[in-house]
C-alpha positions in Angstrom: 0.0 0.0 0.0 1.2 3.5 -0.9 0.3 5.0 2.5 0.9 8.7 1.6 -1.3 8.3 -1.6 -4.0 6.5 0.4 -4.0 9.2 3.1 -4.1 12.0 0.5 -7.0 10.4 -1.4 -9.1 9.9 1.8 -8.2 13.0 3.8 -6.1 11.5 6.5 -4.1 13.8 8.8 -1.7 11.5 10.7 -0.3 8.0 10.9 2.1 7.3 13.8 4.1 4.1 14.5 5.2 3.6 18.2 7.4 0.8 19.7 8.8 0.0 23.1 11.6 -2.6 23.1 11.3 -3.4 26.9 7.6 -4.2 26.9 7.2 -5.4 23.3 4.7 -2.7 22.4 4.2 -2.3 18.7 1.4 0.2 18.1 0.0 2.3 15.2 -2.2 5.4 15.8 -4.1 7.0 13.0 -5.8 10.4 13.2 -8.2 10.7 10.2 -10.0 14.0 10.7 -10.2 16.6 13.5 -12.6 19.2 11.9 -15.4 18.4 14.4 -13.1 17.9 17.4 -10.3 15.7 18.7 -10.1 12.2 17.1 -11.6 9.6 19.3 -11.4 5.9 18.7 -10.6 2.7 20.6 -7.4 0.7 20.8 -7.5 -2.8 19.2 -5.1 -5.6 20.0 -4.9 -8.2 17.4 -2.5 -10.8 16.0 -2.0 -9.1 12.7 0.1 -11.1 10.1 2.4 -8.1 9.7 2.6 -4.3 10.1 1.2 -3.8 6.6 -2.0 -5.6 7.6 -2.2 -3.6 10.8 -1.7 -0.3 9.0 -4.4 -1.0 6.6 -6.8 -1.9 9.4 -6.1 1.2 11.5 -6.5 3.4 8.4 -10.0 2.0 7.6 -11.1 2.0 11.2 -10.0 5.6 11.8 -11.9 6.9 8.8 -15.0 5.0 10.0 -14.8 6.7 13.4 -14.8 10.1 11.7 -18.1 9.2 9.9 -19.5 7.6 13.0 -19.0 10.7 15.2 -20.2 13.0 12.5 -23.4 11.1 11.9 -24.0 10.8 15.6 -23.8 14.6 16.0 -20.8 14.5 18.3 -18.1 17.2 18.6 -15.4 14.6 17.8 -13.2 13.6 14.9 -12.1 10.1 14.0 -9.0 8.1 15.0 -8.0 4.6 16.0 -5.1 2.7 17.5 -4.1 -0.9 16.8 -1.5 -2.9 18.6 0.2 -6.0 17.1 0.1 -8.8 19.6 -1.9 -11.4 21.6 -4.1 -9.8 24.3 -4.0 -13.0 26.3 -0.2 -13.1 26.4 -0.1 -9.4 27.4 -2.4 -10.1 30.4 -0.5 -13.1 31.7 2.1 -11.1 33.6 0.6 -8.3 35.7 3.8 -6.4 35.9 4.4 -6.5 32.2 0.8 -5.6 31.5 1.0 -2.4 33.5 4.3 -1.4 31.9 2.9 -2.2 28.4 -0.1 -0.1 28.8 1.6 2.8 30.6 4.1 2.9 27.7 1.3 3.2 25.3 -0.3 5.9 27.5 2.8 7.9 27.2 2.8 7.8 23.5 -0.9 8.8 23.4 -0.1 11.7 25.7 2.6 12.8 23.3 -0.1 13.5 20.7 -1.3 16.3 22.9 -5.0 15.6 22.8 -5.3 15.2 19.1 -6.2 11.5 19.7 -8.4 10.1 22.6 -8.3 6.4 23.2 -10.7 3.9 24.7 -11.5 0.1 24.8 -11.8 -2.0 21.6 -11.3 -5.6 20.6 -8.7 -7.2 22.8 -8.6 -4.5 25.5 -10.5 -3.8 28.8 -11.3 -1.1 31.2 -8.3 -2.1 33.4 -6.0 -1.6 30.4 -7.4 1.9 30.1 -6.8 2.5 33.8 -3.1 1.9 33.2 -3.2 4.2 30.1 -4.9 6.8 32.3 -1.9 6.8 34.7 0.1 8.4 31.9 -2.5 10.5 30.0 -5.9 12.1 30.5 -6.7 11.5 26.8 -8.6 8.3 27.5 -12.3 7.5 28.1 -14.3 4.4 29.0 -12.9 4.3 32.5 -14.4 2.5 35.5 -16.5 4.9 37.7 -17.3 7.0 34.6 -18.8 5.6 31.4 -17.0 2.2 31.8 -17.2 -0.6 29.2 -18.8 0.8 26.1 -20.0 -2.6 24.8 -23.5 -2.6 26.3 -24.1 0.8 24.8 -22.8 -0.3 21.4 -25.1 -3.3 21.6 -28.1 -1.0 22.5 -27.4 1.1 19.4 -27.2 -2.1 17.2 -30.5 -3.2 18.7 -32.2 0.1 17.9 -30.8 -0.2 14.4 -32.2 -3.7 14.0 -35.6 -2.3 15.1 -35.3 0.5 12.5 -34.5 -2.0 9.8 -37.4 -4.3 10.8 -39.7 -1.3 10.5 -38.3 -0.5 7.1 -38.5 -4.1 5.8 -41.4 -5.6 7.7 -43.5 -2.6 8.6 -43.0 -3.1 12.3 -40.1 -2.6 14.6 -40.7 -5.5 17.0 -38.2 -8.4 16.8 -40.4 -10.8 18.7 -40.4 -14.1 16.9 -37.8 -13.1 14.4 -34.6 -15.1 14.0 -31.3 -13.3 14.4 -28.0 -14.9 13.5 -25.3 -13.2 15.6 -21.7 -13.8 14.5 -19.4 -13.2 17.4 -20.6 -13.2 20.9 -17.8 -11.4 22.7 -18.5 -8.1 24.4 -20.9 -6.5 22.0 -22.4 -9.7 20.6 -23.1 -11.0 24.1 -25.0 -7.9 25.1 -26.9 -7.8 21.8 -28.0 -11.4 22.5 -29.2 -10.3 25.9 -31.4 -7.5 24.4 -32.7 -9.8 21.6 -33.6 -12.5 24.2 -35.4 -10.0 26.3 -37.3 -8.8 23.2 -38.4 -12.4 22.3 -36.2 -13.0 19.3 -34.9 -16.4 18.3 -31.1 -16.4 18.3 -28.5 -18.3 16.4 -24.9 -17.7 17.3 -21.3 -18.5 16.2 -18.0 -17.7 17.7 -14.4 -18.9 17.7 -14.7 -19.4 21.5 -16.7 -22.5 22.7 -16.8 -20.8 26.2 -18.6 -17.8 24.8 -21.1 -19.9 23.0 -21.7 -22.0 26.1 -22.4 -18.9 28.1 -25.0 -17.6 25.6 -26.6 -21.1 25.4 -27.0 -21.2 29.1 -28.2 -17.6 29.6 -30.2 -16.9 26.4 -31.2 -20.4 25.1 -29.5 -19.6 21.7 -28.9 -22.2 19.0 -25.1 -22.6 18.3 -23.8 -22.9 14.8 -20.5 -23.6 13.2 -18.6 -20.3 12.5 -18.5 -20.9 8.7 -22.2 -22.0 8.5 -23.6 -18.9 10.1 -23.7 -17.1 6.8 -26.2 -19.6 5.4 -28.4 -19.7 8.4 -32.2 -19.4 7.9 -32.6 -16.1 9.7 -34.4 -12.8 9.2 -31.4 -10.8 10.3 -27.6 -11.4 10.1 -25.8 -9.5 12.8 -22.0 -9.5 12.3 -20.4 -8.6 15.7 -16.9 -9.9 15.2 -14.3 -8.4 12.8 -15.1 -6.7 9.5 -15.3 -7.7 5.9 -17.7 -10.7 6.5 -19.9 -9.5 3.6 -17.9 -10.5 0.6 -17.9 -12.5 -2.6 -18.0 -15.8 -0.8 -20.6 -15.0 1.9 -23.2 -13.0 0.0 -24.5 -16.0 -2.1 -25.0 -17.9 1.1 -27.2 -15.3 2.9 -30.9 -16.1 3.4 -31.7 -13.0 5.5 -33.5 -9.8 4.7 -31.4 -7.6 6.9 -27.7 -7.2 7.6 -27.2 -5.1 10.8 -24.5 -5.7 13.4 -21.8 -4.3 15.7 -18.7 -5.0 13.6 -16.8 -2.2 11.7 -16.3 -2.3 8.0 -18.7 -5.1 7.4 -18.6 -4.7 3.6 -15.3 -5.9 2.3 -15.7 -3.6 -0.8 -18.4 -1.1 0.1 -19.5 -0.3 -3.5 -19.3 -3.8 -4.9 -20.8 -5.7 -1.9 -23.3 -2.9 -1.0 -24.7 -3.2 -4.6 -24.7 -7.0 -4.3 -26.8 -6.8 -1.2 -29.2 -4.3 -2.8 -29.5 -6.5 -5.9 -30.6 -9.4 -3.7 -33.1 -7.2 -1.8 -31.2 -7.3 1.4 -31.4 -4.2 3.7 -28.0 -3.1 4.9 -27.6 -0.9 7.9 -24.4 1.2 7.6 -22.2 -0.2 10.3 -20.8 3.1 11.7 -24.3 4.3 12.3 -25.5 1.0 13.8 -22.6 0.7 16.2 -22.3 4.3 17.3 -23.8 3.7 20.8 -20.4 3.1 22.3 -18.8 6.3 21.1 -21.9 8.3 22.1 -21.7 6.9 25.6 -18.0 7.5 26.1 -18.3 11.0 24.7 -20.4 11.9 27.8 -17.3 11.5 29.9 -16.2 14.8 28.3 -19.5 16.6 28.9 -19.7 19.5 31.2 -20.9 18.3 34.6 -19.5 14.8 34.1 -20.8 11.5 32.8 -24.6 11.2 32.5 -25.9 7.7 31.6 -29.5 8.8 31.3 -28.6 11.5 28.7 -26.3 9.0 26.9 -29.1 6.5 26.6 -31.5 9.1 25.3 -28.9 10.0 22.6 -28.4 6.3 21.7 -32.2 5.9 21.3 -32.0 8.5 18.5 -30.0 6.1 16.4 -33.4 4.5 15.5 -34.6 7.6 13.8 -31.3 8.3 12.1 -31.3 4.8 10.7 -34.8 5.2 9.5 -33.9 8.4 7.8 -30.9 6.9 6.0 -32.9 3.9 4.8 -35.7 6.2 3.6 -33.4 8.5 1.6 -31.6 5.5 0.2 -34.8 4.0 -1.0 -36.1 7.3 -2.5 -32.8 8.1 -4.3 -31.8 4.6 -5.3 -28.3 5.1 -3.9 -26.8 2.6 -1.5 -27.5 3.1 2.2 -23.8 3.6 3.0 -23.6 6.3 0.3 -26.5 8.1 1.9 -24.9 7.9 5.3 -21.6 9.0 3.9 -23.2 12.1 2.4 -24.9 13.1 5.6 -21.7 12.7 7.6 -19.6 14.6 5.0 -22.2 17.4 4.8 -21.8 18.0 8.5 -18.0 17.9 8.4 -18.0 20.4 5.6 -20.5 22.7 7.3 -18.3 22.8 10.4 -15.1 23.2 8.4 -16.6 26.5 7.1 -17.7 27.6 10.6 -14.1 27.0 11.9 -12.7 29.2 9.1 -14.6 32.2 10.5 -12.2 34.7 12.2 -9.3 32.3 11.7 
């Protein structure tokens, strides 16, 4: 990948590589856009094949955060951090774990507030506590907004309801079958909400322990991780990693709705968004569906401190935003993600003009 060319084409501001020999830290932080405010986005720990794969992932994720915050109406830009490694190995030694995350915190602090971090795949609130020992530019802390996963799941649930209203004429999920791919943090809480609402749930995950937990608590039906795409379900909810909607999986889908908590669900947005549309499948733009987490952590920065009630009211509004995106998409014939992109870009440009006043 020609990184400078890619950054120029898609309006990126910054891509930083950090390493610490003593702790083994290998991190990449990307700041995509700060027009609306400082770039906020979680830190993901993953066993990437190499630094090139990690760089591509952080670039895509950071841009998605810009659009997520813009469409959610937040005074935040988009950024992301990825760390190359195994989160289980990092957690094994408590001393190393603290040093690892405090080293990362120092690097985040060196960005002087341009980037604010939080939890993501492979990280926890305790990791962010260590980061917070070195920098104030971190959210999702215990005693404040905490783990964003339940709030991300709530936004996904509201989005599923909006899609059901669009496709079936009613927002209730009672009696509908939802295939949830990935029942880690967000997927688990989404299963909880779906179970409480009376939905039938099929799940898959790489972890047998996670599946067993959901079977016991929510009476879900487990399915092999590769078979989940062809499940007889009304809704496919991807809640693991991205790019699960691709050339191989689309022909297998038997659902009417794709709406989940994962980022970058469409491997190639234009190609695979069109393929879903051609098959009559409603696609909920992922960065709108999964915005509940960033909405919630944003309230840590609100005047007067964190307010969960206000956060939940804001997350409830995802339902109407999703309904609007799907309505405009249907009326114009453009893909849903294109509609969402235009709305997000329109807000960014409007604020860019405001910021130029008296500059």
